[in-house]
N, C-alpha and C positions, 0 to 999 in steps of 0.2 A: 592569682586565685584570691578571692575574696573570703575570709572566713567570719562564720558568725557563731560567737560562743554560746548563744542559746539554742542552736541547732548541733553543738559539738559536746563539751564538758569532759572531754578527755583528759586533760590535764588534772580535773578533780577525781579522777580514776586511775592515775599511774603512779604520781609522786607523794610522797611524804610533805607535807604542808606543815612545816615547821617555822617557828618565828620565836623571836625575844620574848620571854615571858611576861614582861610588862605591857604587852599589846593585848591580854587578857583583861576583861573588866574587872577583875580583882585588884587592881593596880590603878592609881589616878590616871585618868585620861584613857584607859585602856577600852577596846570597843569589842573585841572578840569574847561571846559569852563563854567563861570560864568552864562551866558545865560541859560543854562540847568538846574540851580538849583534855589532854593527858599530857605528864609530863615527859621530856625528853632530856635528860641531865638535869643539872641545876640551874642553868639559866634560859633553857627553851621550852617550849610546850609544841604539842602538835594538834591538829585537827583529829578527832574520833574517827577511826576507819581508815587512817592514811599511814600508821605504821606497821599493818600486818598486809600480807598479802590475802585475799586480792584485794588491792587498793580502791577504796570508795569513800569518799568524803561523807560523814555522816549528814552534812547539810546540801550535797547532791541532789537536786529532785529531779525526776524524769529518767530517762533513758540515752545512755551516751549515744552520740552521733543522730539523734533524732529529735528531741527536744527537752530541753534542761533549765534548770534554774539554779540558782544559788538561794537556799534559805535565809542566809544572813549578809546578803549583797553589802548592803550600806555598813555593815560591821565586819566585812572580812579584813583578813591579815595583809600585811605589806607583802608577804609572799604570793599571796593571791593576786594582789595589785599589780605586781611586777610581771607576772606572765601577759604579752601581749598577742593579740591576735596575728599569727603567722610569724611568730619569732622560733627561735631554735627548741626553745621548752615545747612551744605549742605542735611544732611538727614532729618532734619526737614522740609527744602523746598520742597525736593522730596516728601514727606510723603503728603505734603499738596498738592500737585498736582496729587498724585495718581501715581508717577513712584516707581519703585522698589529700594529697599534700601537693 
């Protein structure tokens, strides 16, 4: 089965999207807009909306399982970049939302 992230978005609405603090744009070379994040301890941040239930990243646009987009796609964190269509994280998120795997 082939998975299209722009018709899914499940991973953005299941997992806490946490990453090293220096990926935020208040650090040299950081890209993730810091105002869209919140602290997770002293060394990590997460995307707003992913630390509490129900999980939904503040930058997820559209409806999960239909048509979605990331509002900061080019600036997204390494955590977001690491999830690949059809990998274990993808399949777990899809199952959580009742999408086919």
